[in-house]
C-alpha positions in Angstrom: -105.6 -73.7 116.2 -103.8 -76.4 114.1 -104.3 -74.5 110.4 -102.0 -71.5 111.6 -99.7 -74.1 113.1 -99.3 -76.1 109.5 -99.2 -73.1 107.6 -95.8 -72.0 109.5 -94.8 -75.5 109.9 -94.9 -75.7 105.9 -93.6 -72.0 105.3 -90.7 -73.2 107.7 -89.8 -76.3 105.0 -90.3 -74.3 102.7 -87.3 -72.0 103.8 -85.5 -75.0 104.1 -85.8 -76.1 100.2 -84.7 -72.9 99.4 -81.8 -72.5 101.2 -81.1 -75.9 99.7 -81.9 -74.9 96.2 -78.9 -72.4 96.1 -76.3 -74.8 97.5 -74.1 -76.5 94.9 -72.9 -80.5 95.5 -69.6 -80.2 96.7 -70.7 -77.2 99.2 -72.4 -80.0 101.4 -68.8 -80.9 103.0 -68.2 -77.4 103.9 -67.8 -75.9 107.8 -68.1 -73.0 109.9 -65.2 -74.7 111.8 -63.1 -77.1 112.6 -65.1 -80.4 114.1 -68.4 -78.9 113.8 -71.0 -80.9 111.3 -71.1 -80.4 107.6 -73.7 -78.7 106.2 -74.9 -81.8 104.4 -74.7 -83.2 108.0 -76.5 -80.7 109.5 -79.2 -81.5 107.0 -78.9 -84.8 108.3 -79.3 -84.1 111.8 -82.5 -81.8 111.5 -84.0 -85.0 109.2 -83.0 -87.2 112.1 -84.7 -84.9 114.8 -87.9 -84.8 112.9 -87.8 -88.6 112.8 -86.9 -88.7 116.6 -90.2 -86.6 117.4 -92.0 -88.9 115.0 -91.1 -92.4 116.8 -91.7 -90.4 120.1 -95.6 -90.1 118.6 -95.4 -93.4 117.4 -95.4 -91.7 113.5 -92.0 -92.9 111.8 -93.2 -96.2 110.5 -93.2 -94.9 106.8 -91.1 -96.2 104.5 -90.7 -92.8 103.2 -89.2 -91.9 106.1 -85.4 -93.4 106.1 -82.3 -92.0 107.8 -80.0 -89.7 105.4 -77.2 -91.9 105.6 -74.6 -90.0 103.4 -75.9 -86.2 103.1 -72.4 -85.7 101.0 -73.3 -88.3 98.7 -76.9 -87.6 98.4 -76.6 -84.1 97.2 -79.2 -80.9 97.7 -82.3 -82.5 95.7 -82.2 -85.7 97.6 -81.7 -84.4 101.3 -84.8 -81.5 100.1 -87.0 -85.0 99.3 -85.9 -86.4 102.4 -86.9 -83.4 104.3 -90.1 -83.3 102.8 -91.3 -86.4 103.7 -90.3 -85.8 106.8 -92.3 -82.4 107.0 -95.2 -84.2 105.4 -95.8 -86.4 108.3 -95.4 -84.2 111.2 -98.5 -82.7 110.0 -100.3 -86.3 110.9 -98.5 -85.6 113.8 -99.3 -82.5 114.6 -103.0 -84.0 114.1 -102.4 -86.7 116.5 -100.9 -84.7 118.9 -104.0 -82.6 118.9 -106.4 -85.3 119.4 -104.5 -86.0 122.7 -104.8 -82.7 124.5 -101.6 -81.1 122.5 -99.3 -83.8 124.6 -95.8 -84.6 123.0 -93.9 -87.8 124.9 -91.0 -86.2 126.0 -91.4 -82.8 125.3 -92.4 -80.2 128.3 -95.2 -78.4 127.1 -97.6 -77.9 124.4 -97.9 -78.3 120.7 -97.7 -74.4 120.0 -94.6 -74.4 122.3 -93.2 -77.7 120.1 -94.0 -76.0 117.3 -91.7 -72.9 118.4 -89.5 -75.6 119.2 -89.0 -77.1 115.8 -89.0 -73.9 113.9 -86.2 -72.3 116.2 -84.2 -75.6 115.8 -84.1 -75.6 112.0 -83.8 -71.9 112.1 -80.6 -72.3 113.9 -79.3 -74.6 111.8 -79.7 -72.8 108.5 -77.7 -69.5 110.2 -74.9 -72.3 110.6 -75.4 -73.4 107.2 -74.9 -69.6 106.4 -72.0 -68.9 108.2 -70.2 -72.1 106.4 -71.3 -70.8 103.4 -69.7 -67.3 104.2 -66.5 -68.6 105.8 -65.9 -70.8 102.7 -66.1 -68.0 100.1 -69.5 -68.7 99.0 -72.0 -66.3 100.3 -75.1 -66.4 99.9 -76.4 -62.9 98.4 -78.1 -60.5 100.2 -81.2 -60.6 98.4 -81.4 -64.7 99.4 -79.9 -63.9 103.1 -83.5 -61.2 103.3 -85.6 -63.7 101.9 -85.0 -66.1 104.5 -84.7 -63.7 107.0 -88.6 -62.1 106.2 -90.3 -65.3 104.9 -90.1 -64.5 101.0 -90.2 -66.8 98.3 -87.0 -68.4 96.2 -83.6 -66.5 97.1 -81.2 -66.6 93.9 -77.4 -67.5 94.0 
C-alpha cells in the first residue's frame, strides 16, 4: 500500500512546484483579502505544517529541514527547495508510520487518511494562492489551472 501513497505524495509536491514555477518573486506579497497570509506566508505555512508532523513522529532533525523565516525574501526557487526537503522527509515518515501499523501521534486515524489530509490541506492553500493571484490582476492561464486540477505536467504563465 505504501508505493501508491508515495506516488500521490510526490505528485502533490510536483503540483506545488508547478505553481511555484509560474510565480514572480514580487507576487509573494499578494493576499486575496486583508488580514490573511500573503502568498509567501502560505507557502511557509505549508512547510511549517509538514515540519510539525515530522516532529510528531520524531523525524524533524535533518539540517535540511529548517523553518522558512521570511518567505517573501526567499523567492519561489528557494521556497521550492524547502518544500522539496520536507516532502522528501515525508517518505521516511510514511515508512516509519507503516512500521508502527499506521499510527501517527496526534492524528485520529491511519496513514491513508493522513496522506489524504495532507494533500487536501495543500490543495486548499494552492486554491488560496490562485485566488490571490487573480485578485491582484495576475491570474494563471487556463492551461495552468487545468494542469493543476487535472494533475498534468508543467503549466505556463
